[in-house]
C-alpha positions in Angstrom: -162.8 -77.0 140.3 -165.6 -78.2 138.1 -166.7 -75.9 135.2 -170.2 -74.5 135.6 -172.5 -75.6 132.7 -175.2 -73.2 131.7 -178.3 -75.0 130.4 -179.3 -74.3 126.8 -182.7 -73.0 127.9 -181.0 -70.3 129.9 -178.7 -69.3 127.0 -181.5 -68.9 124.4 -182.7 -65.4 125.5 -179.1 -64.1 125.3 -178.5 -65.7 121.8 -181.7 -64.2 120.5 -180.7 -60.7 121.8 -177.3 -61.0 120.1 -178.9 -62.1 116.8 -181.3 -59.2 117.1 -178.5 -56.7 117.6 -176.6 -58.1 114.6 -179.7 -57.9 112.5 -180.3 -54.3 113.6 -176.7 -53.3 112.7 -177.0 -54.9 109.3 -180.3 -53.1 108.7 -178.8 -49.8 109.8 -175.8 -50.3 107.5 -177.9 -51.2 104.4 -180.3 -48.4 105.1 -177.3 -45.9 105.2 -176.0 -47.3 101.9 -179.5 -47.0 100.4 -179.8 -43.4 101.5 -176.3 -42.5 100.3 -177.1 -44.0 96.9 -180.4 -42.0 96.8 -178.6 -38.8 97.7 -176.0 -39.4 95.1 -178.7 -40.0 92.4 -180.5 -36.9 93.5 -177.3 -34.8 93.5 -176.2 -36.0 90.1 -179.6 -35.2 88.6 -180.0 -31.8 90.3 -178.6 -28.4 89.3 -176.2 -28.6 92.2 -174.0 -31.0 90.2 -173.7 -28.7 87.2 -171.3 -25.9 86.5 -172.5 -22.8 88.4 -170.2 -20.2 86.9 -167.5 -19.9 84.1 -164.8 -17.3 84.4 -162.5 -16.5 81.4 -159.4 -14.4 81.6 -156.4 -13.5 79.4 -158.2 -13.2 76.1 -157.2 -10.2 74.0 -157.5 -11.4 70.4 -160.1 -14.2 70.6 -163.5 -13.3 72.0 -164.8 -14.6 75.3 -167.6 -16.2 73.4 -165.2 -18.1 71.1 -163.2 -19.3 74.0 -166.3 -20.5 75.8 -167.6 -22.3 72.7 -164.2 -24.0 72.1 -164.1 -25.3 75.7 -167.4 -27.1 75.3 -168.4 -26.1 78.9 -171.8 -24.6 79.7 -174.1 -24.3 82.7 -175.6 -27.7 81.6 -172.2 -29.4 82.0 -171.8 -31.7 85.1 -168.9 -30.7 87.2 -167.3 -34.1 87.1 -167.2 -33.9 83.2 -164.8 -31.0 83.5 -161.5 -32.6 82.5 -158.7 -30.0 82.4 -156.4 -31.8 79.9 -159.2 -32.5 77.4 -160.5 -28.9 77.6 -156.9 -27.5 77.2 -156.5 -29.5 74.0 -159.8 -28.1 72.6 -158.8 -24.5 73.5 -155.4 -24.9 71.8 -157.3 -25.4 68.5 -158.3 -21.7 68.7 -155.7 -20.0 66.4 -154.7 -17.4 69.0 -154.4 -19.6 72.0 -150.9 -20.7 73.0 -151.6 -22.1 76.5 -154.7 -22.6 78.7 -155.2 -23.6 82.3 -158.5 -24.9 83.8 -159.3 -24.9 87.5 -162.4 -25.9 89.4 -163.3 -24.3 92.7 -166.3 -24.3 95.1 -169.1 -23.9 94.5 -168.8 -25.4 91.0 -166.9 -22.5 89.5 -164.7 -23.2 86.4 -162.0 -20.7 85.6 -160.3 -20.7 82.2 -157.1 -18.7 81.8 -155.6 -18.4 78.4 -152.3 -17.1 77.1 -152.4 -16.0 73.5 -149.9 -15.7 70.7 -148.9 -12.1 70.0 -149.8 -10.3 66.9 -146.6 -9.7 65.0 -147.6 -8.4 61.5 -150.3 -7.9 59.0 -150.6 -9.8 55.7 -151.6 -7.7 52.7 -153.7 -10.0 50.5 -156.0 -9.0 47.7 -156.2 -5.4 49.0 -157.2 -6.4 52.5 -155.1 -6.7 55.7 -155.0 -9.8 57.9 -153.4 -9.9 61.4 -150.7 -12.5 61.6 -149.8 -14.1 65.0 -146.3 -15.2 66.1 -147.1 -18.8 65.2 -148.0 -17.9 61.6 -151.8 -18.1 62.1 -153.8 -15.7 60.0 -156.8 -14.1 61.6 -159.9 -12.6 60.0 -159.4 -9.6 57.9 -159.5 -6.1 59.3 -162.7 -4.1 58.8 -162.7 -2.3 55.5 -161.0 1.1 55.9 -159.0 0.1 59.0 -155.3 0.2 58.5 -152.5 -1.8 60.3 -150.8 -0.2 63.3 -147.7 -0.9 65.3 -146.6 -3.9 63.2 -145.0 -4.5 59.8 -147.0 -5.2 56.6 -146.1 -8.5 54.9 -146.3 -8.4 51.1 -146.0 -11.2 48.5 -146.1 -14.0 51.0 -147.8 -16.8 49.0 -146.0 -19.6 50.9 -147.2 -20.6 54.3 -143.8 -21.8 55.5 -142.1 -18.4 54.7 -145.0 -16.6 56.4 -144.6 -18.7 59.5 -140.8 -18.3 59.6 -141.1 -14.5 59.4 -143.8 -14.4 62.0 -141.8 -16.5 64.4 -138.7 -14.5 63.6 -140.4 -11.2 64.5 -141.1 -12.6 67.9 -137.4 -12.4 68.6 -136.8 -8.9 67.2 -136.6 -6.1 69.7 -139.7 -3.9 69.6 -137.7 -0.7 68.8 -136.5 -2.3 65.5 -140.0 -3.7 64.7 -141.4 -0.2 65.0 -138.9 0.9 62.4 -140.0 -1.7 59.8 -142.6 -0.5 57.4 -143.0 -3.4 55.0 -141.5 -6.9 54.5 -141.6 -8.2 50.9 -141.1 -11.8 50.1 -139.1 -12.5 46.9 -138.7 -16.2 47.1 -137.2 -16.5 43.7 -133.9 -15.0 44.8 -131.1 -17.5 44.0 -128.7 -16.0 46.6 -131.0 -17.1 49.4 -131.8 -13.5 50.3 -135.5 -13.8 49.9 -136.7 -10.8 52.0 -136.6 -7.0 51.4 -137.4 -5.0 54.5 -138.4 -1.3 53.9 -137.5 0.7 56.9 -139.3 3.8 58.1 -136.0 5.8 58.0 -135.8 5.3 54.2 -133.3 2.4 54.1 -133.9 -1.1 52.7 -132.6 -4.3 54.2 -131.9 -7.4 52.1 -132.1 -10.6 54.3 -133.1 -14.2 54.5 -136.1 -15.7 56.2 -133.8 -18.1 58.0 -131.5 -15.5 59.6 -133.1 -12.1 59.4 -134.4 -12.2 63.1 -130.8 -12.6 64.3 -129.0 -10.3 61.8 -131.5 -7.4 62.0 -130.3 -6.8 65.5 -127.2 -5.0 64.1 -129.3 -2.7 62.0 -129.5 0.2 64.5 -125.7 0.3 64.8 -125.2 0.2 61.0 -127.9 2.9 60.4 -126.3 5.1 63.0 -123.0 5.1 61.2 -124.3 5.8 57.7 -123.6 9.2 56.1 -125.9 11.8 57.5 -129.0 12.3 55.3 -128.0 9.3 53.0 -130.1 6.2 52.5 -129.4 3.0 50.7 -129.6 -0.8 50.9 -128.1 -2.8 53.8 -127.3 -6.5 53.1 -127.6 -8.7 56.1 -126.9 -12.3 55.3 -123.3 -13.5 55.1 -121.6 -10.5 56.7 -123.1 -7.1 56.2 -122.5 -4.2 53.8 -124.1 -1.0 52.7 -124.9 0.1 49.1 -126.0 3.7 48.8 -129.0 4.6 46.6 -127.8 5.2 43.0 -129.4 8.6 42.8 -127.3 9.7 45.8 -124.0 8.4 44.5 -121.7 11.3 43.7 -123.7 13.9 45.7 
């Protein structure tokens, strides 16, 4: 059967219609892209793209204001500029901050949760007391007239490394033992390696080393419980352990 041939003049209206439809679709597509770009520009420049609220939790030592300042975030910050890893690194420069987590939730709420190092002691320096954290960081001095509470006082610590070791070591000491330590004196010149003297609230003294005191001090309660009743003295806790009674009590 012969194939029917459609004259060109009969096909022109159909071709024009198809071209018109294609042109309309292209116009609609480009118009949509244009409006999306315009909306993006408007959104990025509007307050809707900025941080709406900042929530901070977990701070006990550092102030909320210092955490906020260290983060670098404000209500002028664009939400896409909130990068968790970068902000965490900034926050860890705050002496008391051990860890930090950053989360972003709708509508543009930034939540900062910090975990701080614990306060483990107070450094006595030039007549003033400075809180010492478990990482060895020294905070601002206590207000004049305010005395340390619930933590030992560190005396004679003129070496940063020794201060850090003792602060870290106290983190591993049971709280009950820490509450029985009054002062810790650093005597770094000791040739025996026993460079610490701990003055206990029960009247005893403990001679120990910055390297091993955190482990060895754990046996102190048992040793103290077996001392002669009413007697005090010096307990050496380095290589082995032994007790030397106070000289004024010898013979009594």
